[in-house]
N, C-alpha and C positions, 0 to 999 in steps of 0.2 A: 476573384479568389478572394476566400474566406478571410485570409489577413488584413486585405485591406477594408473588409467590411468589419473585422474585430478593430482594427484603429477608427475608424468612422464611430463605431461605436463608443470606445472609449472616449474619444474625441469628444462626442455630445453629452457622455457623462459629465465629461471636465466643465462643460459652458452651461449645461443646464441644472445639474445636481450642487446645492446649497450642502454642508454638513448634518445630513440626517439620518435618522437608526437606518440600519444595513435593510437591503431589499434582495427577500431573496431570491437564487436562481432558479428559473423556472425550464431552462431551455434542456430539451431532452439530446444527450452526445448520441444516443443511439439513431434518433432518426435522422443525424446529420453527417453519419458515417457509415460504412459497410465493412464491417467487420473488424477485429482487433488489431494492433499495430504489434507488427514482429520488430524488437529492438534490433536497430541493424550493428549495434558496438556492443551488443550484452558482451558479458564473459564467456560465456561458449562459444559464441560466435569468433572473436578474437583469438580462439584459443585453434579453434579449427582454422580460422585464416592464417594464421602462425605456424600450424605444426599438419599441412597436407598430407605430409609423406607418413604420420601416424596412422596406426590399423585402425585405432578407434574413430578419427576423426569422420568417418559418413555416417559410423553410427550415432555419435554425439550430435550431428548438423542435423541427420532427419529425423530423430527423438526428440530433442530438444531445442537446438540453435536454432530452427528453423520456424519453430512455434512462437508464437503470440505470447509474453508475459511482461513483466512490470519493469520498471525500470526505478532503481533506488535513488533519491535526492540526500543529500546530507552534508557534512562539512568538507566532505570532499569533492564536492561539486563544482567550486567556483565561484565563481560570480554567480546567484542563483538565479535571479531574473532572466539573465540570458541562457544560462542552462534550461530553465523550464520552457521559456521562449521559443530556444529553439529545437527544443525535442517536441512540442503540440506541433509547431509549426511542420515538420519534416512530416508529422504523422497526417496532419490536415489536406498537404499538397495531395497524398495520396487516398485521400478519404478513408482512412484509418482511426478505430479508436485508440488511442496512447492510454495505457495506466500507468499512473504517477506514484511514489510512493515519498512521502514526506518522511523522514525521519532522523531527526537533528533536536530532539525537545531538550532542555536544559535538564543534564543527570541522564542524559540516555544509559539504557540498559543496569543502572543502576551500578555503574562501573565493571560491569562484567565482558565476557569474550565480545560485546558490540559498543563497550563504553565508550565514550565521546559526548560529541552534541555540541550545542551552543553553551559558551562558556557564562552567560548571564541570561537573565530576564530579558533585558533590555536587547541583549543581541538574536535570541530567539524571537522576540516579536518583531524585529527590523528583516530578519530572515525569512518569517512564513509571510509576512507581507509582501516580499519581493518574491518568493515562491508563486504567489497568488496571481499579482499581476505582470507575470511573465506567462503565464496560460493565458488570462485574459479571457476574451470572448472563445477561443478556439476550443473544440470538444474533447472532454479526456473525461476520466474516472481518477479519484485520487484516493489512495488509501491513508488516512491520517494518524501519524505513530503509532507503530505496531509496538505492541506491548507496553504502552505508558502507560493506559487507566489498569491494567489487569497487573502492574507492577508498583503499585502506589502504596503497597505496604512496605516495600523496602525502603520510600523515601521517609525522613526523618518528618517527625510529625508537624514541624513548624514548616515544613515543605509542601505537604500534600494539597494545601489552597493555593500555593503559589502555582503548583504543575496543573491543576484543576482550570485555573485563571489562564494559562498558557493556552491548553487544549481549547478553552472557550473564545479565546481571540481567534484562536487558530480558524475556528469553525467560524467564526464573523469575518475574518478576511477574505475567506475562499468562498462564503456565501455572495459579497459585497463584489469580489475583484474575478473571480471563475465563473462566468456566469452561465457558461455552460457544460458546468462539469458536476458530475453526481461523486457527491463526497462520502466516504463510509468512515467514521469514526471508530479506531480499532477497539475491539472488546475482548482479548483473549480467544480461548476456545473452551471446548464444551467441557474438560478435564478440569478447568481452573478454579472458579469461582461460581457459588451458587447464583442464578439466574437473579434473585431479589438484590444481590451486590451488584452485579453487572449494570443492572437497570438504575437503579440508584446513580452510579457513577457516570453512568452516562449522560443521565439529567445534569449532573453537576457540571461537566464536562462541555455540556452546548450541542446535543445531538438534535437540540429543536430546530437547529440552524442548518443542518445537513440532510442529506438523502437517507443515512442511516447508519449501519456499523459493519464492521468486518468481523471474520471469524478465522481462528487455525493458520493465522498469517505467520509462517516459519515453520509451523507445527505440521503432526502426523495424524493427527485425530480423523476419522471416518468421515466424510459428508455425510452421511445418514446421523451419525451421534450430533455433528454440528447442526444439522437442519433441527435435530428436535431441540437442540437448545435454544438454536436461533430463534425459533417459534416462541420458547417459553419466557426469553427477552422480549419478544416481540407483543406479545402478550400483557407482560407489565408496563411497558411502554404505552400500549392501547390505554391500560386502565390509568394512566397519567395524564390521559387527554392527546397524545403523540403516535400518531400515525408512521412507523417507520418499515424498512424495510433492510437484510442485511446481504452479501455476500459471504464466500466462504472459499479460502484458498485450499485448490485441491492438487499444488504443484506436487507433492511427495507423501499422500496419503493413499496411495493405492494400497497398501499393505495394511493399513491403519497403523497406530502408534507402535513403539518399540518400547524398550525397557528402560529406555532415556531420552531425551528429548536434544542432544545434542550429537550429531552425525549416526546415531543408530545404524547398526548393520539390518540387513533385511526390510530396508524400506523400498518403496516403488514409487513412479511415477503415479497421479492420478490423472483424471478425465481431463482433456486439454480445456481450455479457457471456451466459457459458452453460455449462452443465455441460461436459465431454468436450474432444473436439476435440485428444486425444494428450496432453493432461494433464489434471490433477484438475478445473480450472476453466480458463475462458477470461475473462477479464476487463477491461473498460474502466477500468486504476488511473489512469494520466495524464489528465486532462479535458480533452479534443480542443478546442482554441479557444485554449486558457491557453499561453502563449509559455515557450518553453525560456529565453530572455533577448533581452537588446539585441543581436540577430545574425540573418540567415538574412533570411526575409521579415517576420520579427518585430523589424525593427531598429526602435530608437524602443521598444520593448513590454518593460518588466521583466519577470522571470521570474515565471512566477505568475498576471499579469494578463490577463484573455480580450481576445482582439481579434476581432471578426467578421471581419475579412479571411482570417487565419490559418485560422478555421473554414470559412468556405465553400472554400476551398480547398482541405481538406481532403474536403469532402463532393465535391467535385468530380474531386479528385484531379489537380490541378494545381498 
């Protein structure tokens, strides 16, 4: 069983390793798994289980709850080492590839709908280290801190370097301890910042330590636009001597962007998680049906809470 192998690998590191510079993870999680993991306890799945008599349950189950997507981890996750260990272990047992989102940066979402996160720099460093150690040698994909780089402009000037240093620390911890994980440092989306700005921020935040970067997380921009943008960023990084790749969140971009980012009407599910599609991976990172906040068609629904109405409208594209 891989869990035993991972434990033995960790023991070997403890016995042989001195405190030296981090070694990049070389394991390919795709080669160690057979398809993406379906979160058995996602918000849509729990809603379907709790509402078997609802006329929308079968539709939501088939279109959303039974499809692979990411699980988000943050200040609601309890002991984070236990949380990531148990989740990646459950996926490993069935030889599936889990996608995890680390979403706990100090000053998260600049205090907006998804505000919160670690209460100090030290708390975040402890948290992200435990997050990485919980994954250990088990295969996984990690999306690292959605919006943290793209929202750098809203961080007070004195805090910008703090955030960059925290993100770089996170890349180092994941590189060192999550040895069969592909990590993608989040970089916003195609409609946010010029590619050159994103390139500089990725470099400053330690993209050299990880597989690449993620685009369109929790947003609605088309895959085509994100691929064009992602390739521009990729070329910029190559000019810095960095060969990186990227993934695109396609969970809700089937109709492209609306007039707003916060639960806009008329959006639609995008193509399910898969390899390729112009980027390295297309992934359902945002959980379809989970609200962006108390806004738009999700008025009254807090950020991260599942709404069957939002889910059905995404399925129908209305």
